[in-house]
MOPAC internal coordinates of N, CA, C and O (Angstrom, degrees):
PM7 1SCF
backbone

  N    0.0000 0     0.00 0     0.00 0    0    0    0
  C    1.4271 1     0.00 0     0.00 0    1    0    0
  C    1.4883 1   109.27 1     0.00 0    2    1    0
  O    1.2310 1   120.00 1   -57.65 1    3    2    1
  N    1.3086 1   117.60 1   122.35 1    3    2    1
  C    1.4747 1   120.33 1   178.76 1    5    3    2
  C    1.5288 1   109.12 1   -91.63 1    6    5    3
  O    1.2310 1   121.33 1   -53.16 1    7    6    5
  N    1.3498 1   115.06 1   126.84 1    7    6    5
  C    1.4238 1   117.67 1   174.11 1    9    7    6
  C    1.5085 1   115.58 1   -67.63 1   10    9    7
  O    1.2310 1   121.29 1   -34.06 1   11   10    9
  N    1.3594 1   115.14 1   145.94 1   11   10    9
  C    1.4817 1   117.05 1  -179.38 1   13   11   10
  C    1.5841 1   105.78 1  -116.23 1   14   13   11
  O    1.2310 1   122.69 1   -24.80 1   15   14   13
  N    1.2572 1   112.46 1   155.20 1   15   14   13
  C    1.4617 1   122.27 1  -178.93 1   17   15   14
  C    1.5463 1   107.49 1  -110.14 1   18   17   15
  O    1.2310 1   120.57 1   -58.45 1   19   18   17
  N    1.3104 1   116.52 1   121.55 1   19   18   17
  C    1.4711 1   120.55 1   174.80 1   21   19   18
  C    1.5760 1   108.59 1   -79.51 1   22   21   19
  O    1.2310 1   120.26 1   -32.24 1   23   22   21
  N    1.2318 1   117.10 1   147.76 1   23   22   21
  C    1.4506 1   121.54 1   173.86 1   25   23   22
  C    1.4687 1   112.68 1  -115.08 1   26   25   23
  O    1.2310 1   117.40 1   -41.75 1   27   26   25
  N    1.3341 1   122.55 1   138.25 1   27   26   25
  C    1.3794 1   123.67 1   176.92 1   29   27   26
  C    1.5280 1   111.59 1   -70.50 1   30   29   27
  O    1.2310 1   122.07 1   -55.93 1   31   30   29
  N    1.2795 1   113.64 1   124.07 1   31   30   29
  C    1.4646 1   121.81 1  -176.91 1   33   31   30
  C    1.4962 1   112.93 1  -100.88 1   34   33   31
  O    1.2310 1   118.44 1   149.74 1   35   34   33
  N    1.3903 1   120.58 1   -30.26 1   35   34   33
  C    1.3780 1   125.14 1  -175.82 1   37   35   34
  C    1.4940 1   110.55 1  -153.02 1   38   37   35
  O    1.2310 1   118.85 1   -37.54 1   39   38   37
  N    1.3175 1   119.80 1   142.46 1   39   38   37
  C    1.4550 1   128.16 1   169.84 1   41   39   38
  C    1.5273 1   109.26 1  -129.67 1   42   41   39
  O    1.2310 1   121.32 1   -58.29 1   43   42   41
  N    1.2623 1   115.09 1   121.71 1   43   42   41
  C    1.4497 1   122.87 1   178.41 1   45   43   42
  C    1.5354 1   111.97 1  -117.51 1   46   45   43
  O    1.2310 1   120.66 1   -46.10 1   47   46   45
  N    1.3855 1   116.34 1   133.90 1   47   46   45
  C    1.3854 1   121.45 1   179.49 1   49   47   46
  C    1.5417 1   109.81 1  -118.83 1   50   49   47
  O    1.2310 1   122.87 1   -50.91 1   51   50   49
  N    1.3710 1   112.11 1   129.09 1   51   50   49
  C    1.4540 1   121.22 1  -176.86 1   53   51   50
  C    1.5333 1   108.32 1  -118.89 1   54   53   51
  O    1.2310 1   119.75 1   -64.37 1   55   54   53
  N    1.3375 1   118.08 1   115.63 1   55   54   53
  C    1.4561 1   119.86 1   178.72 1   57   55   54
  C    1.5639 1   103.50 1  -104.90 1   58   57   55
  O    1.2310 1   123.19 1   -53.79 1   59   58   57
  N    1.3581 1   111.48 1   126.21 1   59   58   57
  C    1.4896 1   117.40 1  -178.38 1   61   59   58
  C    1.5362 1   107.24 1  -131.34 1   62   61   59
  O    1.2310 1   121.10 1   -23.58 1   63   62   61
  N    1.2697 1   115.50 1   156.42 1   63   62   61
  C    1.4686 1   124.84 1   169.58 1   65   63   62
  C    1.4994 1   110.44 1  -104.77 1   66   65   63
  O    1.2310 1   121.24 1   -69.32 1   67   66   65
  N    1.2671 1   115.23 1   110.68 1   67   66   65
  C    1.4682 1   119.03 1  -178.77 1   69   67   66
  C    1.5395 1   111.86 1   -93.53 1   70   69   67
  O    1.2310 1   117.55 1   -34.75 1   71   70   69
  N    1.3106 1   122.26 1   145.25 1   71   70   69
  C    1.4456 1   123.12 1   179.07 1   73   71   70
  C    1.4593 1   110.28 1   -72.71 1   74   73   71
  O    1.2310 1   121.16 1   -40.35 1   75   74   73
  N    1.4255 1   115.39 1   139.65 1   75   74   73
  C    1.4321 1   121.08 1   174.87 1   77   75   74
  C    1.5257 1   106.87 1   -91.08 1   78   77   75
  O    1.2310 1   119.49 1   -61.22 1   79   78   77
  N    1.2874 1   118.58 1   118.78 1   79   78   77
  C    1.4967 1   123.08 1  -174.98 1   81   79   78
  C    1.5491 1   106.62 1   -84.86 1   82   81   79
  O    1.2310 1   120.67 1   137.41 1   83   82   81
  N    1.2610 1   116.33 1   -42.59 1   83   82   81
  C    1.5199 1   118.87 1  -174.39 1   85   83   82
  C    1.5702 1   105.59 1  -147.77 1   86   85   83
  O    1.2310 1   122.85 1   -46.80 1   87   86   85
  N    1.3692 1   112.14 1   133.20 1   87   86   85
  C    1.5434 1   119.36 1   174.81 1   89   87   86
  C    1.5432 1   108.23 1   -57.82 1   90   89   87
  O    1.2310 1   121.69 1   -49.84 1   91   90   89
  N    1.3716 1   114.38 1   130.16 1   91   90   89
  C    1.5181 1   121.26 1   178.38 1   93   91   90
  C    1.5213 1   103.91 1   -89.24 1   94   93   91
  O    1.2310 1   119.46 1   -57.68 1   95   94   93
  N    1.3314 1   118.64 1   122.32 1   95   94   93
  C    1.4434 1   122.42 1   179.53 1   97   95   94
  C    1.5404 1   107.40 1  -114.06 1   98   97   95
  O    1.2310 1   120.90 1   -45.42 1   99   98   97
  N    1.3223 1   115.89 1   134.58 1   99   98   97
  C    1.4550 1   124.96 1   177.26 1  101   99   98
  C    1.5492 1   110.80 1  -131.31 1  102  101   99
  O    1.2310 1   118.93 1    -1.95 1  103  102  101
  N    1.3131 1   119.65 1   178.05 1  103  102  101
  C    1.4298 1   124.37 1  -176.47 1  105  103  102
  C    1.4858 1   115.31 1   -53.29 1  106  105  103
  O    1.2310 1   120.00 1   138.97 1  107  106  105
  N    1.3435 1   117.61 1   -41.03 1  107  106  105
  C    1.4408 1   122.38 1  -175.36 1  109  107  106
  C    1.5173 1   113.26 1   -96.74 1  110  109  107
  O    1.2310 1   118.42 1  -175.57 1  111  110  109
  N    1.1984 1   120.63 1     4.43 1  111  110  109
  C    1.4581 1   119.88 1  -179.35 1  113  111  110
  C    1.4873 1   114.45 1   155.65 1  114  113  111
  O    1.2310 1   118.25 1    37.00 1  115  114  113
  N    1.3404 1   120.94 1  -143.00 1  115  114  113
  C    1.5071 1   125.59 1   178.84 1  117  115  114
  C    1.4918 1   106.17 1  -149.98 1  118  117  115
  O    1.2310 1   123.97 1   -18.47 1  119  118  117
  N    1.3758 1   110.00 1   161.53 1  119  118  117
  C    1.4614 1   117.66 1   179.98 1  121  119  118
  C    1.5890 1   105.79 1  -133.62 1  122  121  119
  O    1.2310 1   121.55 1   -43.20 1  123  122  121
  N    1.3484 1   114.64 1   136.80 1  123  122  121
  C    1.4719 1   119.05 1  -179.52 1  125  123  122
  C    1.5243 1   112.23 1    72.49 1  126  125  123
  O    1.2310 1   124.49 1   -25.41 1  127  126  125
  N    1.2457 1   108.98 1   154.59 1  127  126  125
  C    1.5169 1   118.94 1  -178.38 1  129  127  126
  C    1.5787 1   107.42 1  -126.55 1  130  129  127
  O    1.2310 1   121.37 1   -63.51 1  131  130  129
  N    1.3401 1   114.98 1   116.49 1  131  130  129
  C    1.4783 1   120.43 1   179.99 1  133  131  130
  C    1.5500 1   110.18 1   -46.34 1  134  133  131
  O    1.2310 1   121.20 1   -51.28 1  135  134  133
  N    1.3615 1   115.31 1   128.72 1  135  134  133
  C    1.4439 1   118.70 1  -177.42 1  137  135  134
  C    1.4601 1   117.03 1    96.33 1  138  137  135
  O    1.2310 1   120.58 1   162.68 1  139  138  137
  N    1.2920 1   116.50 1   -17.32 1  139  138  137
  C    1.5200 1   122.09 1  -178.91 1  141  139  138
  C    1.5804 1   104.69 1   -94.70 1  142  141  139
  O    1.2310 1   123.84 1     5.91 1  143  142  141
  N    1.2827 1   110.24 1  -174.09 1  143  142  141
  C    1.5000 1   117.87 1   174.61 1  145  143  142
  C    1.4805 1   110.60 1  -121.10 1  146  145  143
  O    1.2310 1   120.46 1   -22.78 1  147  146  145
  N    1.3169 1   116.72 1   157.22 1  147  146  145
  C    1.4326 1   124.10 1   179.40 1  149  147  146
  C    1.6055 1   110.47 1  -124.33 1  150  149  147
  O    1.2310 1   119.99 1   -48.55 1  151  150  149
  N    1.2612 1   117.63 1   131.45 1  151  150  149
  C    1.4758 1   120.35 1  -178.08 1  153  151  150
  C    1.5626 1   110.82 1   -72.92 1  154  153  151
  O    1.2310 1   121.13 1   -47.24 1  155  154  153
  N    1.3139 1   115.44 1   132.76 1  155  154  153
  C    1.4384 1   122.39 1   176.69 1  157  155  154
  C    1.5247 1   109.57 1  -129.59 1  158  157  155
  O    1.2310 1   120.07 1   -24.95 1  159  158  157
  N    1.2964 1   117.46 1   155.05 1  159  158  157
  C    1.4437 1   120.50 1   174.54 1  161  159  158
  C    1.5613 1   110.92 1  -125.43 1  162  161  159
  O    1.2310 1   119.03 1   -51.70 1  163  162  161
  N    1.2443 1   119.45 1   128.30 1  163  162  161
  C    1.4858 1   123.44 1   176.94 1  165  163  162
  C    1.5477 1   106.57 1  -113.04 1  166  165  163
  O    1.2310 1   120.48 1   -41.53 1  167  166  165
  N    1.2822 1   116.69 1   138.47 1  167  166  165
  C    1.4718 1   124.32 1  -179.06 1  169  167  166
  C    1.4564 1   109.37 1  -123.56 1  170  169  167
  O    1.2310 1   120.11 1   -51.85 1  171  170  169
  N    1.2886 1   117.39 1   128.15 1  171  170  169
  C    1.5258 1   122.71 1   178.81 1  173  171  170
  C    1.6157 1   102.76 1  -114.75 1  174  173  171
  O    1.2310 1   119.89 1   -54.27 1  175  174  173
  N    1.3485 1   117.82 1   125.73 1  175  174  173
  C    1.3734 1   121.67 1   176.88 1  177  175  174
  C    1.5834 1   105.99 1  -117.57 1  178  177  175
  O    1.2310 1   119.41 1   -52.74 1  179  178  177
  N    1.2560 1   118.72 1   127.26 1  179  178  177
  C    1.4142 1   127.56 1  -177.68 1  181  179  178
  C    1.5384 1   115.45 1  -114.28 1  182  181  179
  O    1.2310 1   118.02 1   -53.82 1  183  182  181
  N    1.2205 1   121.37 1   126.18 1  183  182  181
  C    1.5440 1   118.05 1  -178.75 1  185  183  182
  C    1.5726 1   110.01 1   -90.57 1  186  185  183
  O    1.2310 1   123.97 1    -1.38 1  187  186  185
  N    1.3268 1   109.99 1   178.62 1  187  186  185
  C    1.4470 1   115.15 1  -172.23 1  189  187  186
  C    1.5339 1   113.77 1   -72.78 1  190  189  187
  O    1.2310 1   119.28 1   176.25 1  191  190  189
  N    1.3367 1   118.98 1    -3.75 1  191  190  189
  C    1.4345 1   124.19 1   174.81 1  193  191  190
  C    1.5565 1   111.83 1  -103.45 1  194  193  191
  O    1.2310 1   119.58 1  -179.07 1  195  194  193
  N    1.3728 1   118.41 1     0.93 1  195  194  193
  C    1.4322 1   123.06 1   175.85 1  197  195  194
  C    1.5298 1   113.63 1    91.06 1  198  197  195
  O    1.2310 1   119.87 1  -174.10 1  199  198  197
  N    1.3078 1   117.86 1     5.90 1  199  198  197
  C    1.4650 1   118.42 1   171.50 1  201  199  198
  C    1.4673 1   111.59 1   -78.55 1  202  201  199
  O    1.2310 1   121.11 1   -37.49 1  203  202  201
  N    1.3677 1   115.49 1   142.51 1  203  202  201
  C    1.4805 1   117.85 1  -173.21 1  205  203  202
  C    1.5417 1   108.09 1  -128.03 1  206  205  203
  O    1.2310 1   121.11 1   -26.73 1  207  206  205
  N    1.2886 1   115.49 1   153.27 1  207  206  205
  C    1.4480 1   122.25 1   174.39 1  209  207  206
  C    1.5235 1   107.87 1  -136.52 1  210  209  207
  O    1.2310 1   120.23 1   -29.47 1  211  210  209
  N    1.3120 1   117.16 1   150.53 1  211  210  209
  C    1.4813 1   120.13 1   178.27 1  213  211  210
  C    1.4735 1   113.74 1  -122.53 1  214  213  211
  O    1.2310 1   120.57 1   -33.63 1  215  214  213
  N    1.4020 1   116.52 1   146.37 1  215  214  213
  C    1.4348 1   120.84 1   173.83 1  217  215  214
  C    1.4543 1   110.27 1  -132.34 1  218  217  215
  O    1.2310 1   120.79 1   -16.19 1  219  218  217
  N    1.2616 1   116.09 1   163.81 1  219  218  217
  C    1.5048 1   122.39 1  -175.88 1  221  219  218
  C    1.5289 1   106.33 1  -134.61 1  222  221  219
  O    1.2310 1   122.17 1   -33.53 1  223  222  221
  N    1.4021 1   113.44 1   146.47 1  223  222  221
  C    1.4727 1   119.96 1   175.72 1  225  223  222
  C    1.5504 1   104.46 1  -139.16 1  226  225  223
  O    1.2310 1   120.10 1   180.00 1  227  226  225

Protein backbone atom coordinates (compact mmCIF):
# COMPACT_ATOMS: atom_id res chain seq x y z
CA UNK A 1 0.00 0.00 0.00
CA UNK A 2 1.44 3.34 -1.05
CA UNK A 3 0.74 6.25 1.29
CA UNK A 4 -0.82 9.32 -0.24
CA UNK A 5 -0.38 12.94 0.74
CA UNK A 6 -3.34 15.27 0.93
CA UNK A 7 -2.84 18.85 -0.10
CA UNK A 8 -4.62 21.81 1.41
CA UNK A 9 -6.97 23.22 -1.21
CA UNK A 10 -8.79 25.89 0.78
CA UNK A 11 -8.68 27.66 4.14
CA UNK A 12 -11.70 29.66 5.27
CA UNK A 13 -11.77 31.91 8.34
CA UNK A 14 -15.03 32.89 10.03
CA UNK A 15 -15.05 35.59 12.72
CA UNK A 16 -18.22 35.58 14.79
CA UNK A 17 -19.42 37.31 17.93
CA UNK A 18 -21.05 34.77 20.23
CA UNK A 19 -23.39 35.83 23.03
CA UNK A 20 -22.12 35.50 26.59
CA UNK A 21 -24.87 33.80 28.59
CA UNK A 22 -23.17 33.90 31.98
CA UNK A 23 -19.99 35.57 33.27
CA UNK A 24 -17.30 32.93 33.87
CA UNK A 25 -15.66 33.46 37.26
CA UNK A 26 -12.38 31.83 38.30
CA UNK A 27 -9.86 32.32 41.15
CA UNK A 28 -7.96 35.25 39.61
CA UNK A 29 -10.89 37.13 38.06
CA UNK A 30 -13.61 36.68 35.48
CA UNK A 31 -14.10 36.41 31.74
CA UNK A 32 -16.92 37.79 29.65
CA UNK A 33 -19.87 39.85 30.71
CA UNK A 34 -23.33 38.31 30.71
CA UNK A 35 -25.40 39.89 27.94
CA UNK A 36 -22.36 40.98 25.92
CA UNK A 37 -20.70 39.17 23.03
CA UNK A 38 -17.30 37.51 22.77
CA UNK A 39 -15.27 37.30 19.55
CA UNK A 40 -14.44 33.82 18.26
CA UNK A 41 -12.67 32.56 15.15
CA UNK A 42 -13.54 29.34 13.35
CA UNK A 43 -11.24 27.94 10.66
CA UNK A 44 -12.23 25.39 8.04
CA UNK A 45 -9.45 23.60 6.16
CA UNK A 46 -10.40 21.55 3.09
CA UNK A 47 -8.04 19.21 1.26
CA UNK A 48 -7.86 18.48 -2.45
CA UNK A 49 -10.19 15.48 -2.04
CA UNK A 50 -12.93 17.49 -0.34
CA UNK A 51 -12.31 16.35 3.24
CA UNK A 52 -12.70 19.16 5.76
CA UNK A 53 -11.64 19.84 9.32
CA UNK A 54 -12.62 22.65 11.68
CA UNK A 55 -10.74 24.51 14.38
CA UNK A 56 -11.72 27.16 16.90
CA UNK A 57 -9.84 29.93 18.65
